[in-house]
C-alpha positions as CSV (number, residue, x, y, z in Angstrom):
1,X,-4.7,288.7,153.3
2,X,-1.4,289.1,151.6
3,X,1.4,286.7,150.8
4,X,5.2,287.2,150.7
5,X,6.5,286.5,147.2
6,X,10.2,286.8,146.1
7,X,9.8,286.2,142.4
8,X,7.2,286.2,139.6
9,X,8.0,284.3,136.5
10,X,5.9,284.9,133.4
11,X,5.9,282.6,130.3
12,X,7.0,279.6,132.4
13,X,6.9,276.3,130.6
14,X,8.5,274.1,133.2
15,X,6.1,274.4,136.1
16,X,3.1,272.5,134.7
17,X,1.2,272.3,131.4
18,X,1.2,275.1,128.9
19,X,2.4,278.6,129.4
20,X,2.1,279.7,133.0
21,X,2.8,282.4,135.5
22,X,4.7,281.1,138.5
23,X,4.7,282.9,141.8
24,X,7.5,282.0,144.2
25,X,6.4,282.2,147.9
26,X,9.0,283.0,150.4
27,X,9.9,280.7,153.3
28,X,10.9,277.1,153.4
29,X,11.2,274.6,156.3
30,X,13.9,272.6,154.3
31,X,17.5,273.4,153.9
32,X,18.5,271.3,150.9
33,X,22.2,271.4,150.1
34,X,21.5,271.9,146.4
35,X,18.7,274.5,146.6
36,X,18.8,276.9,143.7
37,X,16.5,279.5,145.3
38,X,18.3,280.3,148.6
39,X,16.6,283.7,148.6
40,X,13.3,281.8,149.2
41,X,14.4,280.1,152.5
42,X,13.8,282.8,155.1
43,X,10.1,283.6,155.6
44,X,10.7,287.4,155.7
45,X,12.0,290.1,153.3
46,X,15.7,290.4,152.9
47,X,17.8,293.3,151.8
48,X,20.9,292.5,149.8
49,X,23.3,294.4,147.6
50,X,23.4,293.6,143.9
51,X,26.2,294.6,141.6
52,X,25.1,296.1,138.2
53,X,27.5,296.7,135.4
54,X,27.1,299.5,132.8
55,X,29.9,299.6,130.3
56,X,33.1,299.6,132.4
57,X,31.4,300.9,135.6
58,X,30.0,298.9,138.5
59,X,27.1,300.1,140.6
60,X,25.9,298.7,143.9
61,X,22.1,298.5,144.1
62,X,20.0,297.7,147.1
63,X,17.7,294.8,146.3
64,X,14.8,293.5,148.4
65,X,13.9,289.8,148.2
66,X,10.2,289.5,149.2
67,X,7.2,291.7,148.4
68,X,3.6,291.4,149.6
69,X,0.9,290.5,147.1
70,X,-2.8,290.1,147.5
71,X,-5.0,287.6,145.7
72,X,-6.3,290.6,143.6
73,X,-2.7,291.4,142.6
74,X,-2.3,287.7,141.5
75,X,-5.4,287.9,139.3
76,X,-4.3,291.3,137.9
77,X,-1.0,289.7,136.7
78,X,-2.7,286.6,135.3
79,X,-5.3,288.6,133.4
80,X,-2.5,290.5,131.5
81,X,-1.2,287.1,130.3
82,X,-4.6,285.5,129.8
83,X,-4.3,285.1,126.0
84,X,-1.0,283.2,126.2
85,X,-2.3,281.1,129.1
86,X,-5.6,280.2,127.4
87,X,-4.2,279.4,124.0
88,X,-1.5,277.1,125.4
89,X,-3.7,275.3,128.0
90,X,-1.6,276.8,130.8
91,X,-2.4,278.4,134.1
92,X,-0.9,279.5,137.4
93,X,1.7,277.8,139.6
94,X,2.5,278.6,143.2
95,X,6.1,277.5,144.1
96,X,8.7,278.6,146.6
97,X,10.3,278.2,149.0
98,X,7.4,276.1,150.3
99,X,4.0,277.7,149.4
100,X,2.2,275.7,152.1
101,X,4.0,277.8,154.8
102,X,1.6,280.5,153.7
103,X,-1.5,278.3,153.5
104,X,-4.0,281.1,154.4
105,X,-2.9,283.3,151.5
106,X,-2.3,280.3,149.2
107,X,-5.8,279.0,149.8
108,X,-7.3,282.5,149.1
109,X,-5.2,282.9,145.9
110,X,-6.1,279.5,144.6
111,X,-9.8,280.1,145.2
112,X,-9.6,283.4,143.3
113,X,-7.7,281.8,140.4
114,X,-10.3,279.0,140.1
115,X,-13.2,281.5,140.1
116,X,-11.4,283.3,137.3
117,X,-11.1,280.0,135.3
118,X,-7.4,279.4,135.6
119,X,-5.8,276.0,135.9
120,X,-3.9,275.9,139.2
121,X,-0.8,274.0,140.3
122,X,1.1,273.9,143.6
123,X,4.8,273.0,143.6
124,X,5.6,271.6,147.0
125,X,8.3,269.8,149.0
126,X,5.5,267.8,150.7
127,X,6.6,269.0,154.1
128,X,3.6,270.8,155.7
129,X,0.7,269.8,158.0
130,X,-1.8,267.4,156.5
131,X,-4.6,269.8,157.3
132,X,-3.0,272.4,155.1
133,X,-3.1,270.1,152.1
134,X,-6.7,269.2,152.8
135,X,-7.5,272.9,152.9
136,X,-6.1,273.6,149.4
137,X,-7.1,270.4,147.6
138,X,-10.5,271.6,146.4
139,X,-8.9,274.4,144.4
140,X,-5.7,272.7,143.2
141,X,-5.8,271.0,139.8
142,X,-2.2,269.7,139.9
143,X,0.5,269.1,142.4
144,X,4.2,269.2,141.5
145,X,5.5,267.0,144.3
146,X,9.2,266.6,145.2
147,X,10.7,263.3,146.2
148,X,14.3,264.0,147.2
149,X,15.4,260.8,149.1
150,X,13.6,257.8,150.4
151,X,16.1,256.9,153.1
152,X,14.9,258.9,156.1
153,X,18.4,259.4,157.6
154,X,19.8,260.6,154.3
155,X,16.8,262.9,153.8
156,X,17.4,264.4,157.2
157,X,21.1,264.9,156.5
158,X,20.7,266.6,153.2
159,X,17.4,268.6,153.7
160,X,17.3,269.0,157.5
161,X,13.9,267.2,157.9
162,X,12.5,263.7,158.0
163,X,10.7,262.4,154.9
164,X,7.9,260.6,156.8
165,X,5.4,263.5,156.6
166,X,6.3,264.0,152.9
167,X,5.5,260.4,151.9
168,X,2.3,260.6,154.0
169,X,1.2,263.8,152.2
170,X,1.9,262.3,148.8
171,X,-0.4,259.4,149.6
172,X,-3.0,261.8,150.8
173,X,-3.0,263.7,147.5
174,X,-3.0,260.4,145.4
175,X,-5.9,259.1,147.5
176,X,-7.8,262.4,146.8
177,X,-7.7,261.8,143.1
178,X,-5.8,265.0,142.3
179,X,-3.3,264.9,139.5
180,X,0.4,264.8,140.5
181,X,3.7,265.3,138.7
182,X,6.5,263.7,140.8
183,X,9.7,265.6,140.7
184,X,13.0,263.9,141.5
185,X,16.2,266.0,141.7
186,X,19.1,263.9,140.5
187,X,22.0,264.8,142.8
188,X,25.3,263.0,142.0
189,X,26.7,261.2,145.0
190,X,23.6,261.8,147.1
191,X,20.6,260.1,145.6
192,X,21.7,258.5,142.3
193,X,23.4,255.3,143.7
194,X,22.0,251.9,142.6
195,X,20.4,251.1,146.0
196,X,18.4,254.3,146.1
197,X,17.4,254.1,142.5
198,X,16.0,250.7,143.1
199,X,14.1,252.1,146.1
200,X,12.7,254.9,143.9
201,X,11.7,252.4,141.2
202,X,9.8,250.2,143.7
203,X,8.2,253.3,145.3
204,X,6.9,254.6,142.0
205,X,5.8,251.3,140.7
206,X,3.7,250.6,143.8
207,X,1.9,253.9,143.5
208,X,1.4,253.9,139.7
209,X,-2.0,255.5,139.0
210,X,-3.5,257.4,136.1
211,X,-3.4,260.5,138.4
212,X,0.4,260.5,138.2
213,X,0.8,262.4,135.0
214,X,4.6,262.0,134.8
215,X,7.9,261.8,136.7
216,X,10.2,264.7,136.1
217,X,13.9,264.0,136.6
218,X,15.6,267.2,137.4
219,X,19.4,267.2,136.9
220,X,21.4,269.1,139.5
221,X,22.8,272.3,138.2
222,X,24.8,275.3,139.6
223,X,22.6,278.1,138.5
224,X,21.9,279.3,142.0
225,X,25.4,278.9,143.3
226,X,26.3,282.6,142.9
227,X,23.3,283.6,145.1
228,X,24.7,282.0,148.2
229,X,27.4,284.5,149.0
230,X,24.9,287.3,148.4
231,X,22.6,285.9,151.0
232,X,25.4,284.8,153.4
233,X,24.5,281.1,153.2
234,X,27.2,278.4,153.0
235,X,27.2,276.6,149.7
236,X,27.5,272.8,150.3
237,X,27.8,271.6,146.8
238,X,31.3,272.7,145.8
239,X,33.0,270.1,143.6
240,X,29.8,268.3,142.6
241,X,29.5,268.0,138.9
242,X,26.0,268.0,137.2
243,X,25.0,264.6,135.8
244,X,25.8,264.1,132.1
245,X,23.1,264.0,129.4
246,X,23.9,260.3,128.8
247,X,23.4,259.6,132.5
248,X,20.0,261.4,132.5
249,X,18.9,259.5,129.4
250,X,19.9,256.2,131.2
251,X,17.8,257.1,134.2
252,X,14.9,258.1,132.1
253,X,14.9,254.7,130.4
254,X,15.2,253.0,133.7
255,X,12.2,254.7,135.3
256,X,10.1,254.3,132.2
257,X,10.0,250.6,133.1
258,X,7.6,251.5,135.9
259,X,5.0,252.3,133.2
260,X,4.9,256.0,134.2
261,X,5.7,258.7,131.7
262,X,9.2,260.2,132.4
263,X,10.6,263.5,131.3
264,X,14.1,265.0,131.8
265,X,13.7,268.4,133.3
266,X,10.6,270.3,134.5
């Protein structure tokens, strides 16, 4: 079985503990306004033109987003980085897109990684069938789990899907005893108002457990904005400014009152 992957990031230090290799699986059921990986949304390869500059000259180069990898390919890449992974206490992370859209391949790859002794992490939106999470739980050491908005109508507006399944799947993972890092994107004007922050605080405090390793507050940024035109996707965040460092520090201190470790960034 092979999986469709649109990016491989070596020496990653923001997708779980230690130095990791992160594989970004293509396809996502959400359409978040602030998504910084729009090339990961469609569950199929895409051909786009990239402009390269050499000196004063520009060249148009055909670029394909999405390539098939087998579990053996994954292990081959990891083994080349094994010394860095081992010495740092790192591992492998499967991100996206939404990796649970390719559960068959993901399950096979996770199993192969565990057999090889690698620490495994899955970065997920939480929006996938419950049975898919049950299938990968035995070979997943850590989940990086996104909580974007707790108001269901707002979640539907800004991501295109309800949050009911997401919250249910988070509870499933917590009940299983698997470690979780909860990731909260901080999007000015969308989920950083006082009412929602209070909802988040209560939500986290009620679920506090030793298995929640930390909460990562991810400040909105414009890094992926230039990709939208290339992939012919409307960009919905024009005019939205990233939160200031002072604001992020304030939010960190606020959520630390839950008793859970909080970090700004991944």
